[in-house]
N, C-alpha and C positions, 0 to 999 in steps of 0.2 A: 456317311458314317461319322459321328462327331468325334474330333481327336482334340487332345491339348497335349502340351510337351512340357516337361519338366527340365530343370538344369542338367539332369542327368541324362536328358535326351530319351527319356522313357516316354513310350505313347500310351495314351489313355483313351478308353473308349466310353462314350454315353451309354450308361446301362439302365438308370432309373430317371424318371421325370422328377420334377420339382414336386408335383403333386404327390408322387409315392414317397419321396422323402418326408414330407409333411406328415402324410397319413401315418407313417410308420413312428414318427416322433410322438404323435397323438397316441398311438397304440400302446407305446413304451410307458407314457405318462399314466395313462388310464390303468394299464396292467399293474404298475407298481403300486398305485393308491389302492385298487381292489385287492392285491395280493396282502397287502399290509393290513387293512382294515378288516379284510374276511378271515386272515389267518389268526389274528389276535382274538376274533370271536369264536373261532373253532378250538383253539387252545388257550382259553380264557383262564385255566387254573395256572399256567406258567407264569412265573414271577417277571419274565420280560413281557409277555403279554399284558399283564395287569399295569406294568409301568407304561407301556404304550397307551393304553387305555386312559389311565390317569393323565398321562401328559396331554392327550388330545382333548381333554375336557370332560371324560366320562364315556359311557357306553352308548349314550343317546348321540353323542356327538360321532362317535365312531361310525354308527350306523347310518347316521346322516351323510357323512362324506362317502360310505359306500353305497348308500341309494342314490345320490347325485352323480356319482362317478358313473354307476351302472346305467343311468340314463345316458349320459355322453357316449359310453361304450356301445350302447344299442344304436345310437345315432350313426356313430362310426361304422358299425357293421352293416347298417341298412344302406348308407351311402355307398358303401364298397360294393355290396351286391347289386343296386341299382346301376352305378357305374359299369359295373362288368357286364350287366345284361345290355346296356346301352351301348357299350364299345363292341360287343359282339354283333348285335344288331345292325348299328348304323354305321360304325368304323371298321368293321371286318377284322376285329383282333383275333390274333391266334389263341387257340386253346391250349396255351402253353403250360396252364396249371394242371390239366386233366392227367390223371394216372392211367398209364398205358401199360401195355405188355413189355415194352421196351424198358420201363423203368424196373420192372422184376428182373428182366435179363440183366441189366446194368448193376442192379444190387448183387445178384449172384456173381456176375464178373468181376467186382471189386472185392468179393469175398475171396474169390481164387486168386486176385492180384495180390491181397494182402498176405495171403498164405504162400505166396511165390510161385504158384501154378502157372501164371502168365505173366508177361513181362511189361504191360501197360495197363493203365486204369481204363475204365469204360469211357468211351466217346460220348459226351451229353451234350444236350442243347441248351436252350435258355435257363431251364430250372432242372436240377438233378433230383433224384428220388428223396434225398434227404430233405431238401428244401419244400417239395410237395408235402411231405408227410407233417412238417412243421405247419405248413400252411393250411392243410385241410383239418389238422387237430385243432388249431386256433379257431378257425372258421366254424367248423360244426360244433365243437365244443364250446365255443361262445354263443352259437345259438342256444344250445342247451342250457347254459348258464342263465341267458336272458329270460327263457321261458320259465326255469325253476326258480329264478330269482323274483320274477313277477307274482308266482305263486306264493312265496314264502313273504313277501312284502305285503300282499293282500289276501291272507289266509280266509278271512271271513267271508269276503266277496266270491272267492273261488269255490268255497264249500257250498255256496248256494245253487251253483250249477254242475259240480262236479262231487264224486265220493270223497269222504273225509279222509280216506287213505291217500289222497294224493298230496297231503301235507308233508307227512313222514318220509314219502318215497321222494318227493322233490328235496327235501333237505338232505337224504342220503346221496341223491344224485348231485346236488349242487356242491356239497363239501368235497366228495369224493374225486368229482370231475375238476374242481378247483386245485385240488392236491395234484391231480395228474398233470394238468397244465403246467402249473407252479414247478413241478419236478422236471418236466420235459424242458421247459425254458432253461431253467437254472443249471441243470445237469447237461444237456445236450447242445441247445441252440447258443447259449453263452459261450460254452466251450469251443464250439464249432466256429463261433464268430469272432471271440476274442482270444481264448486260451490255445486254440490250434496252432502249432508251430509254423504252419504254412502261412498264416495271416496275421500272427502276433505282432503288434500288441493289439491290433483290433482290425477286422475287415471294415473298410471306411466307405465302401461303394454305396451302401443305403444312406449313407450320411452326405456324401460327396455327389452322387449320382454317377461317378466314373469308375472304372475298374481297369488295372493295368492290361494292356495288350497280351504280355506276357502269360498273366494269370487267366485271362480269358481262354488263350491257347491252351493252358493246361486243364482247366476245369470245365470251360464251355466251349470245345473247338467247333462243334456243329453251329452254335450261333455265330461264330467268328466267321465261318465260311459263308453263311447267309448274309452278313454284314458286307463281305468283301464282294459277293456276287452282285448284291444290291447297288454297291459304288460302282462296279464294272458296268452294270446296265446304264446307271446315271451318266457315267463318263462318255458312253457311246451313244446318248440321245442326242 
């Protein structure tokens, strides 16, 4: 287990690799551009949207940046899926992001904890149910956005092989899914990672790759136990 010490003698544990940190930074950048360039098109009647469109050089420029960023976002999603399959098949990665019955039990347990019925929160592993919810929403929602985005980008070509109703349906799905992802990220994920009193001013683990041992003990105790058991095995080898 990788540790580092600060001046306060606090132990840190390596939680994310440099690859995951860079991937997350790209996701933030692509999400920001897609959100801005997409929302100003959806709410084009608002004065703020018109100001952004004019500031970017017109609606054609806005659509250009939206499409180009969509291509980069598609590449990011594809490489993530390919890397996940390769890691599972060839490097024996744990399926830590799969939703299990334990996640449902943990969620119900924490509801009882917040209501004061039980004395301690659920004991979670590497990813808690909230993190899994955000992950699958972005991954599956992102795939949906990619498919419907391609349909809207090339409507004439698509209607050569599919019914014409696919265009308005794709537009409804694309815009509504975009709003859902945007609201979940802004209202839930940003609060949980930035404004939450337990991590304020920010949960820096995804940017530094390290998490305080005390925080891991509180939020991911089962993962900490696995790390310590692995260290004990290495020590006795």
